OpenMM code with the backbone's topology and positions (N, CA, C; nanometers):
from openmm import Vec3, app, unit

residues = "ALA LEU VAL SER GLU VAL THR GLY LYS PRO LEU GLU VAL ILE GLN LEU PRO ASP GLU ALA LEU THR GLU GLY VAL LYS ALA ALA GLY VAL PRO GLU GLU PHE ALA ARG VAL ILE VAL SER PHE ASP ALA ASN THR ARG SER GLY ARG ILE SER MET VAL THR ASP ALA ILE GLU THR LEU SER GLY ARG LYS PRO LYS SER LEU LYS GLN PHE LEU GLU ALA ASN LYS ALA ALA LEU ALA GLY".split()
positions = [
    Vec3(9.4512, 9.6783, 14.0612),
    Vec3(9.4752, 9.7849, 13.9853),
    Vec3(9.6307, 9.8342, 13.9456),
    Vec3(9.6670, 9.8683, 14.0809),
    Vec3(9.8115, 9.8992, 14.0564),
    Vec3(9.9043, 9.7964, 14.0190),
    Vec3(9.9015, 9.6605, 14.0792),
    Vec3(10.0197, 9.5669, 14.0474),
    Vec3(9.9749, 9.5370, 13.8799),
    Vec3(9.8691, 9.5456, 13.8364),
    Vec3(9.8133, 9.5269, 13.6831),
    Vec3(9.9056, 9.6200, 13.6121),
    Vec3(9.8719, 9.7349, 13.6323),
    Vec3(9.9206, 9.8766, 13.5806),
    Vec3(10.0776, 9.8518, 13.5666),
    Vec3(10.1697, 9.8228, 13.6795),
    Vec3(10.2914, 9.8299, 13.6867),
    Vec3(10.3740, 9.7040, 13.5999),
    Vec3(10.2935, 9.5985, 13.6047),
    Vec3(10.3453, 9.4861, 13.5624),
    Vec3(10.3172, 9.4513, 13.4440),
    Vec3(10.1716, 9.5134, 13.3837),
    Vec3(10.1344, 9.4772, 13.2457),
    Vec3(10.0474, 9.3797, 13.2545),
    Vec3(10.0514, 9.2938, 13.3512),
    Vec3(9.9786, 9.1548, 13.3427),
    Vec3(9.8426, 9.1997, 13.4556),
    Vec3(9.7337, 9.1262, 13.3991),
    Vec3(9.6151, 9.0792, 13.4863),
    Vec3(9.6330, 9.0439, 13.6059),
    Vec3(9.5730, 9.1092, 13.6899),
    Vec3(9.5421, 9.0092, 13.8560),
    Vec3(9.4246, 9.0384, 13.9107),
    Vec3(9.3756, 8.8847, 13.8995),
    Vec3(9.2318, 8.8975, 13.9576),
    Vec3(9.2375, 8.8758, 14.1079),
    Vec3(9.1494, 8.9461, 14.1772),
    Vec3(9.1487, 8.9407, 14.3157),
    Vec3(9.0416, 8.8404, 14.3547),
    Vec3(9.0566, 8.7357, 14.4395),
    Vec3(8.9107, 8.6218, 14.4502),
    Vec3(8.9497, 8.6514, 14.6133),
    Vec3(8.7944, 8.6852, 14.6490),
    Vec3(8.7675, 8.6927, 14.8165),
    Vec3(8.7543, 8.5616, 14.8407),
    Vec3(8.8069, 8.5083, 14.9548),
    Vec3(8.7494, 8.3787, 15.0042),
    Vec3(8.7043, 8.3867, 15.1352),
    Vec3(8.5920, 8.3242, 15.1757),
    Vec3(8.5573, 8.3331, 15.3486),
    Vec3(8.7008, 8.2830, 15.4182),
    Vec3(8.6654, 8.3395, 15.5632),
    Vec3(8.7863, 8.3348, 15.6340),
    Vec3(8.8263, 8.1934, 15.6414),
    Vec3(8.7092, 8.1005, 15.6745),
    Vec3(8.7549, 7.9378, 15.6987),
    Vec3(8.8148, 7.8902, 15.5713),
    Vec3(8.7727, 7.9325, 15.4649),
    Vec3(8.8447, 7.8524, 15.3503),
    Vec3(8.9819, 7.9320, 15.3397),
    Vec3(8.9816, 8.0574, 15.3816),
    Vec3(9.1415, 8.0852, 15.3540),
    Vec3(9.2416, 8.0041, 15.4546),
    Vec3(9.1679, 7.9992, 15.5696),
    Vec3(9.2474, 7.9316, 15.6875),
    Vec3(9.2650, 7.7884, 15.6416),
    Vec3(9.1786, 7.7282, 15.5842),
    Vec3(9.2236, 7.5705, 15.5402),
    Vec3(9.3081, 7.5915, 15.4260),
    Vec3(9.3309, 7.7074, 15.3169),
    Vec3(9.3952, 7.6793, 15.2282),
    Vec3(9.5645, 7.7386, 15.2862),
    Vec3(9.5614, 7.8105, 15.3785),
    Vec3(9.6966, 7.8127, 15.4288),
    Vec3(9.7727, 7.7068, 15.5511),
    Vec3(9.6481, 7.6516, 15.5854),
    Vec3(9.7082, 7.5177, 15.6480),
    Vec3(9.7401, 7.4248, 15.5643),
    Vec3(9.6702, 7.3979, 15.4339),
    Vec3(9.7019, 7.3018, 15.3196),
    Vec3(9.8491, 7.3506, 15.2971),
    Vec3(9.9284, 7.4699, 15.3029),
    Vec3(10.0411, 7.4869, 15.2441),
    Vec3(10.1541, 7.4972, 15.3557),
    Vec3(10.1092, 7.4190, 15.4475),
    Vec3(10.1993, 7.3926, 15.5732),
    Vec3(10.2173, 7.4608, 15.6856),
    Vec3(10.1152, 7.5766, 15.6984),
    Vec3(10.1662, 7.6661, 15.8341),
    Vec3(10.0381, 7.6218, 15.9034),
    Vec3(10.1162, 7.6016, 16.0230),
    Vec3(10.0681, 7.5465, 16.1576),
    Vec3(9.9168, 7.6299, 16.1852),
    Vec3(9.7996, 7.6025, 16.2309),
    Vec3(9.6826, 7.6144, 16.2671),
    Vec3(9.6869, 7.7669, 16.3210),
    Vec3(9.7549, 7.7524, 16.4507),
    Vec3(9.7363, 7.8680, 16.5142),
    Vec3(9.7911, 8.0158, 16.4340),
    Vec3(9.8782, 7.9829, 16.3589),
    Vec3(9.9437, 8.0945, 16.2891),
    Vec3(9.8861, 8.1141, 16.1736),
    Vec3(9.7975, 8.0227, 16.0806),
    Vec3(9.7036, 8.0377, 16.0150),
    Vec3(9.6055, 8.1235, 16.0558),
    Vec3(9.5686, 8.1310, 16.1426),
    Vec3(9.4407, 8.1936, 16.1937),
    Vec3(9.4838, 8.3499, 16.2031),
    Vec3(9.6257, 8.3404, 16.2759),
    Vec3(9.6970, 8.5075, 16.2570),
    Vec3(9.7095, 8.5509, 16.1383),
    Vec3(9.7159, 8.4799, 16.0411),
    Vec3(9.7519, 8.5544, 15.8972),
    Vec3(9.6068, 8.5845, 15.8443),
    Vec3(9.5303, 8.4935, 15.8425),
    Vec3(9.3643, 8.5298, 15.8201),
    Vec3(9.3033, 8.6512, 15.9331),
    Vec3(9.3363, 8.6495, 16.0384),
    Vec3(9.2883, 8.7884, 16.0997),
    Vec3(9.3399, 8.9194, 16.0466),
    Vec3(9.4492, 8.9334, 15.9954),
    Vec3(9.5399, 9.0472, 15.9141),
    Vec3(9.4627, 9.0695, 15.8168),
    Vec3(9.4039, 8.9647, 15.7127),
    Vec3(9.3139, 8.9771, 15.6055),
    Vec3(9.1698, 9.0171, 15.6488),
    Vec3(9.1163, 8.9716, 15.7465),
    Vec3(8.9991, 9.0396, 15.8078),
    Vec3(9.0008, 9.1714, 15.8593),
    Vec3(9.1091, 9.1919, 15.9237),
    Vec3(9.1294, 9.3459, 15.9515),
    Vec3(9.1376, 9.4421, 15.8821),
    Vec3(9.2292, 9.3910, 15.7602),
    Vec3(9.2085, 9.4916, 15.6575),
    Vec3(9.1158, 9.5076, 15.5694),
    Vec3(9.0191, 9.4108, 15.5433),
    Vec3(8.9088, 9.4212, 15.4920),
    Vec3(8.8283, 9.5088, 15.5399),
    Vec3(8.8034, 9.4942, 15.6715),
    Vec3(8.7097, 9.5668, 15.7872),
    Vec3(8.7549, 9.7374, 15.7703),
    Vec3(8.9069, 9.7330, 15.7489),
    Vec3(8.9567, 9.9003, 15.7549),
    Vec3(9.0257, 9.9148, 15.8941),
    Vec3(9.0390, 9.8351, 15.9801),
    Vec3(9.0850, 9.8005, 16.1041),
    Vec3(9.2364, 9.8402, 16.1142),
    Vec3(9.3277, 9.8278, 15.9771),
    Vec3(9.4495, 9.8477, 15.9958),
    Vec3(9.4959, 9.9173, 15.8730),
    Vec3(9.4299, 10.0514, 15.8840),
    Vec3(9.4153, 10.1455, 15.7725),
    Vec3(9.5071, 10.2600, 15.8090),
    Vec3(9.5763, 10.2704, 15.9240),
    Vec3(9.6320, 10.3797, 15.9743),
    Vec3(9.7592, 10.3995, 15.9461),
    Vec3(9.8407, 10.4991, 15.9358),
    Vec3(9.9602, 10.5525, 15.8830),
    Vec3(10.0355, 10.5848, 16.0015),
    Vec3(10.1587, 10.5551, 16.0191),
    Vec3(10.2373, 10.5582, 16.1241),
    Vec3(10.3912, 10.6003, 16.0626),
    Vec3(10.4733, 10.6311, 16.1830),
    Vec3(10.6033, 10.6714, 16.1206),
    Vec3(10.7216, 10.5621, 16.1494),
    Vec3(10.6641, 10.4402, 16.1840),
    Vec3(10.7244, 10.3283, 16.2430),
    Vec3(10.8079, 10.2828, 16.1396),
    Vec3(10.7958, 10.2770, 16.0168),
    Vec3(10.9010, 10.2404, 15.9188),
    Vec3(11.0455, 10.3333, 15.9267),
    Vec3(11.0320, 10.4633, 15.9267),
    Vec3(11.1258, 10.5548, 15.9370),
    Vec3(11.2000, 10.5751, 16.0754),
    Vec3(11.0895, 10.5453, 16.1685),
    Vec3(11.1495, 10.5358, 16.3123),
    Vec3(11.2659, 10.4178, 16.3268),
    Vec3(11.2130, 10.3356, 16.3060),
    Vec3(11.2963, 10.1834, 16.3056),
    Vec3(11.4163, 10.1560, 16.1979),
    Vec3(11.3739, 10.1921, 16.1032),
    Vec3(11.4928, 10.1814, 15.9875),
    Vec3(11.5900, 10.3209, 15.9701),
    Vec3(11.5274, 10.4450, 16.0011),
    Vec3(11.6293, 10.5724, 15.9521),
    Vec3(11.5868, 10.5855, 15.8105),
    Vec3(11.4966, 10.5214, 15.7398),
    Vec3(11.4943, 10.5671, 15.6221),
    Vec3(11.3561, 10.6024, 15.6067),
    Vec3(11.2999, 10.6812, 15.4876),
    Vec3(11.1549, 10.7157, 15.4352),
    Vec3(11.1137, 10.5994, 15.3874),
    Vec3(10.9726, 10.5725, 15.4064),
    Vec3(10.9291, 10.4250, 15.3632),
    Vec3(10.8905, 10.4546, 15.1785),
    Vec3(10.8939, 10.3556, 15.1210),
    Vec3(10.8542, 10.3698, 14.9946),
    Vec3(10.7006, 10.3397, 14.9637),
    Vec3(10.6566, 10.3973, 14.8863),
    Vec3(10.5016, 10.3753, 14.8395),
    Vec3(10.4947, 10.2266, 14.7894),
    Vec3(10.3802, 10.1690, 14.7836),
    Vec3(10.3590, 10.0388, 14.7298),
    Vec3(10.3911, 10.0563, 14.5770),
    Vec3(10.3578, 10.1690, 14.4993),
    Vec3(10.3799, 10.1946, 14.3625),
    Vec3(10.5547, 10.1860, 14.3215),
    Vec3(10.6317, 10.2472, 14.4105),
    Vec3(10.7750, 10.2342, 14.4425),
    Vec3(10.8377, 10.0927, 14.4525),
    Vec3(10.7954, 10.0439, 14.5520),
    Vec3(10.8065, 9.8925, 14.5852),
    Vec3(10.7951, 9.8055, 14.4747),
    Vec3(10.6593, 9.8089, 14.3969),
    Vec3(10.6401, 9.7162, 14.2786),
    Vec3(10.7351, 9.7669, 14.1604),
    Vec3(10.7469, 9.8814, 14.1301),
    Vec3(10.8104, 9.9358, 14.0441),
    Vec3(10.9758, 9.8677, 14.0522),
    Vec3(11.0082, 9.8806, 14.1748),
    Vec3(11.1542, 9.8108, 14.1974),
    Vec3(11.1607, 9.6775, 14.1938),
    Vec3(11.0612, 9.5933, 14.1973),
    Vec3(11.0643, 9.4614, 14.1971),
    Vec3(10.9563, 9.3982, 14.0740),
    Vec3(10.9420, 9.4909, 13.9854),
    Vec3(10.8727, 9.4729, 13.8643),
    Vec3(10.9218, 9.3022, 13.7630),
    Vec3(11.0204, 9.2986, 13.7716),
    Vec3(11.0704, 9.1900, 13.7062),
    Vec3(11.0399, 9.0488, 13.7998),
    Vec3(11.0513, 9.0416, 13.9412),
    Vec3(11.0090, 8.9261, 14.0042),
    Vec3(10.8695, 8.9007, 14.0061),
    Vec3(10.8130, 9.0125, 13.9908),
    Vec3(10.6438, 8.9900, 14.0043),
    Vec3(10.5905, 8.9609, 13.8633),
    Vec3(10.6670, 9.0193, 13.7616),
    Vec3(10.6093, 8.9947, 13.6267),
    Vec3(10.6419, 8.8467, 13.5803),
    Vec3(10.7387, 8.7960, 13.6731),
    Vec3(10.8037, 8.6694, 13.6305),
    Vec3(10.8312, 8.6406, 13.4951),
] * unit.nanometer
topology = app.Topology()
chain = topology.addChain("A")
for resn in residues:
    res = topology.addResidue(resn, chain)
    for name in ("N", "CA", "C"):
        topology.addAtom(name, app.Element.getBySymbol(name[0]), res)
């Protein structure tokens, strides 16, 4: 909803089974071992296991993190195509 709000374009989210996502990532040229890592991030996000908030961005970069909305607005032209 936020991407559509910022870009003014609809965005349809399609949930894929992990196996189908793995095959799609591999078809894009990603090695199988890394494809499984990518899919594990998606699975953990869906299950809420990576919903924690940390200060890592500020600690590592010395700058306050941007919100997703700030990032989308700053990159609107690239996202809207």
